[in-house]
DRENPA-3360 file (N, C-alpha, C; in nm, 2 decimals, always signed):
BEGIN
1 = MLDVFLIK = +9.66/-14.65/+14.30/+9.76/-14.72/+14.39/+9.86/-14.62/+14.41 ~ +9.94/-14.66/+14.53/+10.02/-14.53/+14.58/+10.14/-14.51/+14.49 ~ +10.21/-14.45/+14.46/+10.33/-14.42/+14.38/+10.43/-14.38/+14.47 ~ +10.53/-14.52/+14.51/+10.59/-14.50/+14.59/+10.71/-14.42/+14.59 ~ +10.78/-14.39/+14.45/+10.83/-14.35/+14.41/+10.82/-14.15/+14.45 ~ +10.71/-14.14/+14.41/+10.66/-14.02/+14.42/+10.66/-13.98/+14.62 ~ +10.63/-14.06/+14.66/+10.57/-14.06/+14.84/+10.72/-14.04/+14.87 ~ +10.82/-14.09/+14.83/+10.98/-14.10/+14.90/+11.04/-13.94/+14.89;
9 = KVLTVLLM = +10.99/-13.87/+14.74/+11.03/-13.74/+14.67/+11.00/-13.68/+14.75 ~ +10.88/-13.66/+14.82/+10.78/-13.54/+14.86/+10.83/-13.54/+15.01 ~ +10.85/-13.70/+15.07/+10.92/-13.69/+15.18/+11.04/-13.63/+15.22 ~ +11.13/-13.66/+15.12/+11.27/-13.62/+15.12/+11.26/-13.44/+15.09 ~ +11.21/-13.43/+15.06/+11.18/-13.25/+15.02/+11.17/-13.19/+15.18 ~ +11.08/-13.26/+15.22/+11.00/-13.24/+15.36/+11.14/-13.22/+15.47 ~ +11.20/-13.32/+15.41/+11.29/-13.31/+15.53/+11.44/-13.25/+15.50 ~ +11.44/-13.15/+15.38/+11.59/-13.10/+15.40/+11.57/-12.98/+15.49;
17 = PINIVIIL = +11.71/-12.97/+15.52/+11.72/-12.84/+15.61/+11.61/-12.73/+15.59 ~ +11.64/-12.61/+15.49/+11.54/-12.51/+15.47/+11.40/-12.54/+15.50 ~ +11.35/-12.65/+15.42/+11.18/-12.68/+15.47/+11.20/-12.70/+15.62 ~ +11.24/-12.77/+15.68/+11.22/-12.79/+15.83/+11.23/-12.67/+15.89 ~ +11.33/-12.59/+15.85/+11.35/-12.41/+15.93/+11.25/-12.35/+15.89 ~ +11.16/-12.38/+15.77/+11.05/-12.29/+15.74/+10.92/-12.34/+15.81 ~ +10.89/-12.47/+15.85/+10.84/-12.57/+15.95/+10.79/-12.49/+16.05 ~ +10.98/-12.49/+16.11/+10.95/-12.43/+16.26/+10.88/-12.30/+16.24;
25 = LITGLIFK = +10.95/-12.20/+16.16/+10.89/-12.09/+16.17/+10.77/-12.08/+16.15 ~ +10.68/-12.14/+16.06/+10.53/-12.15/+16.08/+10.44/-12.16/+16.20 ~ +10.54/-12.26/+16.20/+10.48/-12.32/+16.36/+10.48/-12.23/+16.48 ~ +10.60/-12.17/+16.49/+10.67/-12.08/+16.58/+10.53/-11.92/+16.58 ~ +10.49/-11.88/+16.46/+10.43/-11.76/+16.42/+10.29/-11.81/+16.47 ~ +10.24/-11.97/+16.42/+10.09/-11.98/+16.46/+10.09/-12.00/+16.64 ~ +10.15/-12.06/+16.66/+10.12/-12.03/+16.85/+10.20/-11.93/+16.92 ~ +10.24/-11.81/+16.83/+10.30/-11.71/+16.92/+10.22/-11.68/+17.00;
33 = RRKARFSS = +10.10/-11.64/+16.99/+9.98/-11.62/+17.12/+9.95/-11.69/+17.20 ~ +9.92/-11.81/+17.15/+9.86/-11.95/+17.26/+9.97/-12.02/+17.35 ~ +10.12/-12.03/+17.30/+10.18/-12.10/+17.33/+10.32/-12.01/+17.31 ~ +10.34/-11.92/+17.39/+10.46/-11.87/+17.36/+10.58/-11.93/+17.42 ~ +10.61/-12.01/+17.49/+10.74/-12.08/+17.51/+10.76/-12.17/+17.40 ~ +10.65/-12.26/+17.34/+10.64/-12.36/+17.23/+10.69/-12.27/+17.11 ~ +10.62/-12.18/+17.09/+10.64/-12.09/+17.00/+10.82/-12.05/+16.95 ~ +10.87/-11.97/+17.08/+10.96/-11.94/+17.12/+11.11/-12.02/+17.08;
41 = FNIKSAAI = +11.05/-12.14/+17.12/+11.14/-12.29/+17.09/+11.14/-12.29/+16.98 ~ +11.04/-12.33/+16.89/+11.04/-12.36/+16.76/+11.15/-12.22/+16.65 ~ +11.12/-12.11/+16.73/+11.18/-11.99/+16.63/+11.34/-11.97/+16.65 ~ +11.37/-12.06/+16.78/+11.51/-12.04/+16.81/+11.54/-12.18/+16.75 ~ +11.55/-12.27/+16.77/+11.55/-12.39/+16.69/+11.60/-12.34/+16.53 ~ +11.49/-12.31/+16.46/+11.50/-12.26/+16.37/+11.63/-12.17/+16.29 ~ +11.65/-12.09/+16.40/+11.76/-12.01/+16.36/+11.87/-12.06/+16.35 ~ +11.87/-12.18/+16.49/+12.02/-12.28/+16.51/+12.07/-12.32/+16.40;
49 = ILFVCAFA = +11.93/-12.44/+16.36/+11.94/-12.47/+16.23/+11.96/-12.44/+16.09 ~ +11.94/-12.31/+16.08/+11.97/-12.22/+15.95/+12.11/-12.19/+15.98 ~ +12.17/-12.13/+16.07/+12.32/-12.09/+16.11/+12.39/-12.24/+16.09 ~ +12.33/-12.32/+16.16/+12.46/-12.49/+16.15/+12.50/-12.50/+16.00 ~ +12.37/-12.49/+15.92/+12.37/-12.54/+15.79/+12.40/-12.48/+15.69 ~ +12.45/-12.33/+15.76/+12.52/-12.22/+15.65/+12.64/-12.21/+15.70 ~ +12.69/-12.29/+15.79/+12.83/-12.24/+15.87/+12.94/-12.36/+15.76 ~ +13.02/-12.26/+15.73/+13.13/-12.33/+15.64/+13.20/-12.44/+15.69;
57 = PISDRLMY = +13.26/-12.46/+15.81/+13.34/-12.58/+15.92/+13.26/-12.68/+15.91 ~ +13.12/-12.65/+15.99/+13.03/-12.79/+15.98/+12.99/-12.82/+15.83 ~ +12.93/-12.75/+15.73/+12.91/-12.79/+15.59/+12.99/-12.89/+15.57 ~ +13.12/-12.83/+15.54/+13.24/-12.90/+15.45/+13.32/-13.01/+15.50 ~ +13.28/-13.02/+15.68/+13.29/-13.15/+15.69/+13.17/-13.25/+15.68 ~ +13.05/-13.22/+15.64/+12.96/-13.33/+15.67/+12.98/-13.33/+15.50 ~ +12.99/-13.26/+15.42/+13.03/-13.28/+15.26/+13.14/-13.39/+15.26 ~ +13.26/-13.34/+15.35/+13.37/-13.42/+15.30/+13.39/-13.54/+15.32;
65 = SLESSYPV = +13.33/-13.60/+15.44/+13.29/-13.72/+15.48/+13.25/-13.82/+15.40 ~ +13.14/-13.73/+15.30/+13.10/-13.85/+15.15/+13.21/-13.82/+15.08 ~ +13.27/-13.74/+15.06/+13.35/-13.70/+14.91/+13.51/-13.78/+14.91 ~ +13.51/-13.78/+15.04/+13.69/-13.84/+15.04/+13.65/-14.01/+15.08 ~ +13.56/-14.04/+15.06/+13.49/-14.19/+15.08/+13.61/-14.29/+14.97 ~ +13.59/-14.19/+14.80/+13.68/-14.30/+14.72/+13.76/-14.21/+14.65 ~ +13.87/-14.23/+14.60/+14.00/-14.16/+14.58/+13.96/-14.13/+14.41 ~ +14.03/-14.01/+14.35/+14.01/-13.98/+14.21/+14.06/-14.10/+14.14;
73 = YIQSTKQV = +13.98/-14.12/+14.01/+14.03/-14.25/+13.92/+14.16/-14.22/+13.87 ~ +14.24/-14.32/+13.84/+14.38/-14.26/+13.77/+14.37/-14.37/+13.68 ~ +14.45/-14.35/+13.58/+14.40/-14.47/+13.47/+14.47/-14.62/+13.49 ~ +14.42/-14.71/+13.49/+14.43/-14.86/+13.48/+14.51/-14.93/+13.40 ~ +14.59/-15.00/+13.44/+14.66/-15.10/+13.31/+14.57/-15.22/+13.26 ~ +14.44/-15.24/+13.33/+14.39/-15.32/+13.28/+14.25/-15.25/+13.17 ~ +14.22/-15.32/+13.10/+14.16/-15.27/+12.99/+13.98/-15.26/+13.05 ~ +13.94/-15.18/+12.98/+13.81/-15.15/+13.07/+13.70/-15.17/+12.98;
81 = DYIVVLGC = +13.60/-15.22/+12.98/+13.47/-15.27/+12.93/+13.37/-15.14/+12.94 ~ +13.35/-15.11/+13.03/+13.24/-15.01/+12.99/+13.25/-14.87/+13.14 ~ +13.22/-14.79/+13.06/+13.18/-14.66/+13.20/+13.09/-14.63/+13.17 ~ +13.02/-14.64/+13.33/+12.87/-14.61/+13.35/+12.88/-14.46/+13.40 ~ +12.77/-14.38/+13.35/+12.77/-14.23/+13.39/+12.60/-14.23/+13.48 ~ +12.60/-14.26/+13.57/+12.46/-14.20/+13.65/+12.41/-14.10/+13.59 ~ +12.27/-14.07/+13.58/+12.17/-13.99/+13.57/+12.20/-13.87/+13.64 ~ +12.15/-13.76/+13.61/+12.14/-13.65/+13.71/+11.98/-13.53/+13.63;
89 = NHTSTTLL = +12.06/-13.43/+13.58/+11.92/-13.35/+13.55/+11.93/-13.25/+13.43 ~ +11.86/-13.24/+13.36/+11.88/-13.15/+13.24/+11.74/-13.07/+13.21 ~ +11.77/-12.98/+13.13/+11.64/-12.92/+13.07/+11.65/-12.86/+12.90 ~ +11.57/-12.93/+12.84/+11.56/-12.91/+12.67/+11.53/-12.81/+12.66 ~ +11.62/-12.74/+12.53/+11.55/-12.62/+12.46/+11.64/-12.58/+12.35 ~ +11.57/-12.59/+12.25/+11.66/-12.56/+12.09/+11.73/-12.47/+12.11 ~ +11.72/-12.35/+12.18/+11.82/-12.26/+12.18/+11.97/-12.28/+12.24 ~ +12.00/-12.41/+12.32/+12.13/-12.43/+12.36/+12.15/-12.57/+12.31;
97 = PATSELAT = +12.30/-12.58/+12.29/+12.34/-12.71/+12.27/+12.34/-12.81/+12.36 ~ +12.34/-12.92/+12.35/+12.32/-13.04/+12.46/+12.42/-13.00/+12.57 ~ +12.54/-12.99/+12.58/+12.62/-12.93/+12.66/+12.63/-12.82/+12.76 ~ +12.50/-12.73/+12.70/+12.47/-12.63/+12.82/+12.32/-12.66/+12.85 ~ +12.27/-12.73/+12.83/+12.12/-12.79/+12.85/+12.13/-12.87/+12.98 ~ +12.23/-12.94/+13.01/+12.28/-13.02/+13.14/+12.31/-12.90/+13.27 ~ +12.22/-13.02/+13.37/+12.23/-12.93/+13.50/+12.38/-12.94/+13.55 ~ +12.45/-12.89/+13.64/+12.58/-12.88/+13.70/+12.62/-13.03/+13.71;
105 = CSLQRTVE = +12.54/-13.12/+13.78/+12.59/-13.25/+13.81/+12.61/-13.33/+13.68 ~ +12.48/-13.31/+13.63/+12.50/-13.42/+13.46/+12.63/-13.36/+13.42 ~ +12.65/-13.21/+13.35/+12.77/-13.16/+13.31/+12.89/-13.25/+13.37 ~ +12.90/-13.24/+13.51/+13.04/-13.26/+13.57/+13.06/-13.41/+13.53 ~ +12.93/-13.50/+13.53/+12.96/-13.64/+13.52/+12.98/-13.67/+13.37 ~ +12.93/-13.57/+13.29/+12.96/-13.58/+13.12/+13.08/-13.59/+13.09 ~ +13.19/-13.49/+13.14/+13.34/-13.43/+13.16/+13.42/-13.52/+13.19 ~ +13.40/-13.59/+13.32/+13.48/-13.69/+13.37/+13.49/-13.83/+13.27;
113 = AFRLYKLH = +13.33/-13.86/+13.23/+13.34/-13.98/+13.13/+13.41/-13.97/+12.98 ~ +13.42/-13.81/+12.96/+13.50/-13.82/+12.82/+13.64/-13.79/+12.87 ~ +13.69/-13.75/+12.99/+13.82/-13.78/+13.02/+13.89/-13.91/+13.07 ~ +13.74/-14.02/+13.08/+13.81/-14.15/+13.09/+13.78/-14.25/+12.96 ~ +13.67/-14.20/+12.92/+13.72/-14.25/+12.79/+13.83/-14.21/+12.68 ~ +13.88/-14.11/+12.70/+14.01/-14.04/+12.63/+14.13/-14.15/+12.71 ~ +14.14/-14.21/+12.83/+14.23/-14.27/+12.90/+14.19/-14.43/+12.83 ~ +14.04/-14.48/+12.79/+14.04/-14.58/+12.78/+13.95/-14.59/+12.65;
121 = PEARVITS = +13.97/-14.56/+12.54/+13.91/-14.55/+12.42/+13.87/-14.66/+12.40 ~ +13.89/-14.81/+12.43/+13.85/-14.93/+12.43/+13.67/-14.94/+12.45 ~ +13.68/-14.84/+12.55/+13.54/-14.88/+12.67/+13.45/-14.82/+12.60 ~ +13.33/-14.89/+12.61/+13.18/-14.85/+12.57/+13.10/-14.75/+12.69 ~ +13.05/-14.66/+12.64/+12.97/-14.57/+12.77/+12.81/-14.62/+12.80 ~ +12.81/-14.65/+12.91/+12.62/-14.62/+12.92/+12.59/-14.50/+13.00 ~ +12.46/-14.46/+12.93/+12.44/-14.33/+12.95/+12.30/-14.39/+13.07 ~ +12.30/-14.28/+13.17/+12.16/-14.34/+13.22/+12.10/-14.25/+13.26;
129 = GYAFSDEV = +11.96/-14.26/+13.28/+11.88/-14.14/+13.36/+11.75/-14.10/+13.27 ~ +11.63/-14.09/+13.36/+11.48/-14.08/+13.30/+11.45/-13.93/+13.27 ~ +11.35/-13.96/+13.20/+11.29/-13.80/+13.15/+11.21/-13.74/+13.24 ~ +11.12/-13.76/+13.30/+11.06/-13.70/+13.40/+10.98/-13.64/+13.33 ~ +10.96/-13.49/+13.36/+10.88/-13.39/+13.29/+10.94/-13.33/+13.18 ~ +11.08/-13.39/+13.11/+11.12/-13.32/+13.01/+11.09/-13.44/+12.89 ~ +11.12/-13.39/+12.78/+11.08/-13.46/+12.67/+11.13/-13.55/+12.62 ~ +11.30/-13.55/+12.70/+11.37/-13.64/+12.67/+11.46/-13.68/+12.76;
137 = SNASKVKE = +11.52/-13.81/+12.78/+11.59/-13.85/+12.89/+11.70/-13.83/+12.93 ~ +11.73/-13.83/+13.08/+11.91/-13.76/+13.06/+11.99/-13.83/+13.00 ~ +11.97/-13.96/+13.00/+12.07/-14.06/+12.88/+12.07/-14.01/+12.79 ~ +11.97/-13.94/+12.74/+11.97/-13.93/+12.59/+12.06/-13.82/+12.56 ~ +12.01/-13.73/+12.65/+12.07/-13.55/+12.63/+12.24/-13.61/+12.66 ~ +12.26/-13.68/+12.77/+12.41/-13.70/+12.83/+12.50/-13.73/+12.71 ~ +12.43/-13.85/+12.65/+12.46/-13.88/+12.49/+12.50/-13.79/+12.40 ~ +12.40/-13.68/+12.38/+12.42/-13.62/+12.27/+12.53/-13.49/+12.31;
145 = ALVLMGIP = +12.53/-13.52/+12.46/+12.64/-13.42/+12.49/+12.79/-13.45/+12.46 ~ +12.81/-13.59/+12.52/+12.95/-13.66/+12.48/+12.95/-13.71/+12.31 ~ +12.85/-13.70/+12.24/+12.90/-13.71/+12.10/+12.94/-13.59/+12.02 ~ +12.86/-13.45/+12.09/+12.91/-13.35/+12.06/+13.07/-13.36/+12.07 ~ +13.12/-13.40/+12.18/+13.27/-13.40/+12.24/+13.37/-13.49/+12.18 ~ +13.30/-13.57/+12.12/+13.38/-13.64/+12.02/+13.37/-13.78/+12.05 ~ +13.29/-13.82/+12.15/+13.30/-13.99/+12.16/+13.21/-14.06/+12.03 ~ +13.24/-14.14/+11.96/+13.16/-14.20/+11.84/+13.01/-14.24/+11.88;
153 = EQKIIQEN = +12.91/-14.22/+11.84/+12.79/-14.25/+11.88/+12.80/-14.41/+11.92 ~ +12.82/-14.47/+11.81/+12.82/-14.57/+11.83/+12.88/-14.68/+11.95 ~ +12.99/-14.61/+12.03/+13.04/-14.65/+12.13/+12.96/-14.62/+12.24 ~ +12.83/-14.55/+12.27/+12.75/-14.53/+12.34/+12.61/-14.58/+12.38 ~ +12.59/-14.65/+12.50/+12.47/-14.74/+12.51/+12.36/-14.67/+12.61 ~ +12.23/-14.64/+12.58/+12.15/-14.56/+12.63/+12.06/-14.62/+12.73 ~ +12.01/-14.58/+12.88/+11.96/-14.64/+12.96/+11.88/-14.58/+13.04 ~ +11.74/-14.57/+12.94/+11.65/-14.46/+12.97/+11.56/-14.47/+13.08;
161 = FAKDTEEE = +11.52/-14.59/+13.11/+11.43/-14.60/+13.23/+11.45/-14.62/+13.33 ~ +11.55/-14.59/+13.44/+11.58/-14.60/+13.55/+11.56/-14.47/+13.61 ~ +11.44/-14.47/+13.73/+11.40/-14.33/+13.80/+11.52/-14.27/+13.89 ~ +11.60/-14.36/+13.98/+11.68/-14.37/+14.05/+11.80/-14.41/+14.09 ~ +11.91/-14.41/+14.17/+12.02/-14.51/+14.18/+11.99/-14.61/+14.21 ~ +11.89/-14.69/+14.26/+11.86/-14.81/+14.32/+11.82/-14.84/+14.16 ~ +11.75/-14.82/+14.09/+11.69/-14.85/+13.96/+11.82/-14.88/+13.87 ~ +11.86/-14.77/+13.90/+11.99/-14.78/+13.74/+12.08/-14.92/+13.80;
169 = AQLISPRI = +12.10/-14.91/+13.94/+12.22/-15.05/+13.95/+12.09/-15.20/+13.93 ~ +12.02/-15.17/+13.91/+11.94/-15.30/+13.92/+11.92/-15.33/+13.73 ~ +11.94/-15.23/+13.68/+11.88/-15.25/+13.52/+12.07/-15.23/+13.47 ~ +12.17/-15.19/+13.51/+12.31/-15.18/+13.47/+12.36/-15.28/+13.47 ~ +12.33/-15.36/+13.61/+12.41/-15.47/+13.66/+12.40/-15.58/+13.57 ~ +12.30/-15.65/+13.52/+12.32/-15.74/+13.43/+12.42/-15.77/+13.32 ~ +12.40/-15.60/+13.25/+12.50/-15.57/+13.15/+12.65/-15.59/+13.17 ~ +12.70/-15.56/+13.31/+12.80/-15.54/+13.35/+12.86/-15.64/+13.40;
177 = QGTTSILV = +12.84/-15.75/+13.43/+12.81/-15.85/+13.53/+12.94/-15.90/+13.49 ~ +13.05/-15.94/+13.54/+13.16/-15.97/+13.51/+13.26/-15.93/+13.42 ~ +13.25/-15.75/+13.43/+13.33/-15.70/+13.31/+13.43/-15.61/+13.39 ~ +13.49/-15.52/+13.35/+13.58/-15.42/+13.43/+13.53/-15.29/+13.41 ~ +13.45/-15.24/+13.47/+13.35/-15.12/+13.46/+13.40/-15.00/+13.55 ~ +13.39/-14.86/+13.51/+13.39/-14.82/+13.55/+13.25/-14.69/+13.62 ~ +13.24/-14.67/+13.73/+13.13/-14.58/+13.76/+13.12/-14.45/+13.81 ~ +13.09/-14.40/+13.70/+13.09/-14.21/+13.71/+12.97/-14.17/+13.79;
185 = TNANHMPR = +12.98/-14.11/+13.89/+12.90/-13.99/+13.98/+12.97/-13.94/+14.03 ~ +12.86/-13.79/+14.13/+12.93/-13.73/+14.20/+13.03/-13.79/+14.33 ~ +13.11/-13.73/+14.36/+13.18/-13.76/+14.46/+13.09/-13.79/+14.59 ~ +12.98/-13.69/+14.59/+12.89/-13.70/+14.72/+12.83/-13.79/+14.74 ~ +12.80/-13.86/+14.62/+12.67/-13.94/+14.59/+12.73/-14.13/+14.55 ~ +12.90/-14.10/+14.53/+12.96/-14.25/+14.51/+12.93/-14.33/+14.60 ~ +12.92/-14.27/+14.78/+12.92/-14.42/+14.85/+12.79/-14.47/+14.80 ~ +12.66/-14.41/+14.81/+12.52/-14.49/+14.80/+12.54/-14.57/+14.65;
193 = AISYFLSQ = +12.57/-14.47/+14.56/+12.57/-14.56/+14.42/+12.66/-14.70/+14.41 ~ +12.78/-14.69/+14.50/+12.88/-14.81/+14.50/+12.77/-14.94/+14.55 ~ +12.71/-14.90/+14.69/+12.63/-15.00/+14.77/+12.51/-15.06/+14.71 ~ +12.44/-14.96/+14.62/+12.36/-15.01/+14.54/+12.39/-15.15/+14.43 ~ +12.52/-15.10/+14.34/+12.58/-15.18/+14.31/+12.65/-15.34/+14.33 ~ +12.67/-15.27/+14.46/+12.73/-15.42/+14.53/+12.64/-15.48/+14.54 ~ +12.54/-15.45/+14.57/+12.41/-15.56/+14.65/+12.35/-15.62/+14.50 ~ +12.39/-15.57/+14.40/+12.34/-15.64/+14.28/+12.48/-15.74/+14.22;
201 = HVQPIAAP = +12.53/-15.75/+14.34/+12.68/-15.85/+14.30/+12.78/-15.80/+14.18 ~ +12.81/-15.66/+14.20/+12.87/-15.58/+14.08/+12.96/-15.52/+14.13 ~ +13.07/-15.51/+14.14/+13.17/-15.39/+14.21/+13.27/-15.32/+14.10 ~ +13.18/-15.22/+14.04/+13.26/-15.12/+13.93/+13.35/-15.03/+14.02 ~ +13.48/-15.00/+13.95/+13.56/-14.88/+13.97/+13.48/-14.77/+14.04 ~ +13.51/-14.69/+14.13/+13.50/-14.56/+14.10/+13.53/-14.46/+14.05 ~ +13.49/-14.38/+14.02/+13.54/-14.24/+13.94/+13.44/-14.09/+14.01 ~ +13.50/-14.05/+14.13/+13.38/-13.96/+14.18/+13.43/-13.84/+14.07;
209 = TGYWVKDI = +13.34/-13.75/+14.09/+13.38/-13.62/+14.06/+13.27/-13.53/+14.13 ~ +13.29/-13.41/+14.06/+13.16/-13.30/+14.10/+13.22/-13.22/+14.27 ~ +13.37/-13.24/+14.28/+13.36/-13.19/+14.44/+13.31/-13.07/+14.46 ~ +13.25/-13.04/+14.57/+13.24/-12.92/+14.68/+13.36/-12.89/+14.73 ~ +13.40/-12.97/+14.83/+13.50/-12.94/+14.89/+13.70/-13.00/+14.84 ~ +13.73/-12.88/+14.77/+13.82/-12.90/+14.68/+13.99/-12.96/+14.79 ~ +14.00/-12.84/+14.90/+14.08/-12.85/+15.02/+14.04/-12.83/+15.15 ~ +14.01/-12.96/+15.19/+13.97/-12.90/+15.35/+14.07/-12.83/+15.44;
217 = NSSKHWGY = +14.17/-12.84/+15.43/+14.29/-12.86/+15.51/+14.35/-12.70/+15.48 ~ +14.30/-12.63/+15.38/+14.40/-12.52/+15.30/+14.38/-12.36/+15.44 ~ +14.41/-12.28/+15.40/+14.45/-12.18/+15.49/+14.27/-12.13/+15.44 ~ +14.21/-12.07/+15.56/+14.09/-11.99/+15.55/+14.10/-11.84/+15.57 ~ +14.03/-11.75/+15.53/+14.02/-11.60/+15.54/+13.89/-11.61/+15.64 ~ +13.89/-11.47/+15.68/+13.79/-11.42/+15.77/+13.64/-11.48/+15.74 ~ +13.64/-11.46/+15.57/+13.51/-11.45/+15.52/+13.44/-11.65/+15.52 ~ +13.53/-11.70/+15.57/+13.50/-11.82/+15.51/+13.39/-11.88/+15.62;
225 = YVPSSKKL = +13.42/-11.79/+15.75/+13.35/-11.81/+15.87/+13.19/-11.75/+15.87 ~ +13.16/-11.67/+15.79/+13.04/-11.62/+15.78/+12.95/-11.72/+15.70 ~ +12.80/-11.75/+15.78/+12.75/-11.81/+15.71/+12.72/-11.80/+15.55 ~ +12.70/-11.85/+15.45/+12.62/-11.84/+15.35/+12.55/-11.98/+15.28 ~ +12.46/-11.87/+15.18/+12.35/-11.97/+15.09/+12.41/-12.08/+15.03 ~ +12.57/-12.07/+15.00/+12.60/-12.17/+14.88/+12.64/-12.28/+14.97 ~ +12.69/-12.27/+15.13/+12.69/-12.35/+15.23/+12.56/-12.42/+15.24 ~ +12.46/-12.30/+15.30/+12.34/-12.40/+15.31/+12.28/-12.51/+15.18;
233 = EQTSIAWY = +12.31/-12.46/+15.06/+12.30/-12.55/+14.95/+12.42/-12.68/+14.95 ~ +12.53/-12.69/+14.99/+12.60/-12.78/+15.00/+12.58/-12.91/+15.12 ~ +12.52/-12.82/+15.25/+12.50/-12.94/+15.34/+12.35/-12.98/+15.33 ~ +12.25/-12.91/+15.24/+12.15/-12.96/+15.19/+12.20/-13.08/+15.11 ~ +12.27/-13.09/+14.98/+12.29/-13.21/+14.95/+12.34/-13.30/+15.01 ~ +12.44/-13.23/+15.09/+12.50/-13.38/+15.22/+12.39/-13.45/+15.30 ~ +12.29/-13.40/+15.32/+12.18/-13.39/+15.40/+12.07/-13.51/+15.30 ~ +12.06/-13.50/+15.20/+12.01/-13.55/+15.10/+12.10/-13.71/+15.09;
241 = EYLGLTVQ = +12.19/-13.69/+15.08/+12.28/-13.83/+15.07/+12.26/-13.89/+15.21 ~ +12.29/-13.84/+15.33/+12.28/-13.91/+15.44/+12.17/-14.00/+15.47 ~ +12.01/-13.90/+15.42/+11.89/-13.96/+15.42/+11.91/-14.10/+15.37 ~ +11.98/-14.07/+15.19/+11.96/-14.19/+15.13/+12.06/-14.32/+15.18 ~ +12.17/-14.26/+15.24/+12.22/-14.41/+15.30/+12.17/-14.44/+15.42 ~ +12.09/-14.38/+15.50/+11.98/-14.41/+15.65/+11.91/-14.52/+15.60 ~ +11.84/-14.49/+15.44/+11.71/-14.55/+15.41/+11.76/-14.69/+15.37 ~ +11.91/-14.64/+15.22/+11.96/-14.78/+15.25/+12.02/-14.87/+15.35;
249 = WIKALIV = +12.05/-14.83/+15.45/+12.08/-14.93/+15.59/+11.96/-14.98/+15.62 ~ +11.85/-14.92/+15.62/+11.77/-15.00/+15.71/+11.69/-15.08/+15.63 ~ +11.66/-15.08/+15.45/+11.65/-15.19/+15.36/+11.72/-15.31/+15.38 ~ +11.82/-15.28/+15.42/+11.92/-15.40/+15.40/+11.89/-15.45/+15.54 ~ +11.85/-15.39/+15.64/+11.82/-15.46/+15.76/+11.69/-15.54/+15.76 ~ +11.60/-15.50/+15.67/+11.47/-15.54/+15.68/+11.45/-15.68/+15.59 ~ +11.56/-15.66/+15.49/+11.55/-15.77/+15.38/+11.67/-15.90/+15.44;
% end
């Protein structure tokens, strides 16, 4: 039986900008002698894509259009029942505390969840995320980090089995149905995450975090316009989200 989740991940990786560039370069080299014009086209295309993706003004605009979809969370006067923290990544090791085992995306979400809990100590926290190749789930590792930061263990609920955002929405939504809940994830990921929860007839309050573009209108020095690997990474992350939103839109049309 085909693993749909694995196929989806492999196709997504192949469609990332850097892999498209590599494929174009390899194709250009293979056909360099036999089809010079085709080879030249591929190599030029690779160079253009690489420049565009690593160029800050373009990269920032792509990311900003995602990150500006929802405002930063400000304390609500309403009582909050749940703070839902979507899963990301971590690496388990006995050498480090849980807070240092978290990948940047998970750490950003964990810190935001802690901030929200300080604003709403009446709430319970739901951590989410699968284990994949690690010995413990991301939900468990984030819970461990939150306990280290001071949130009582009994106030935290783990959801260990969701492999992606769609599954997280499907598994968590029945618990938070009819409650006041806050959804924590990275700002670039929030549009897709909210859409999945809305499809389950749940409307959580967005609490975006982990912004790549802090102030798009600030004055820029000349170095800003030099292509960089950091902006290539930023574009890749934004591109991943746009692919996800496209798939989400197509599935909604089919269903």
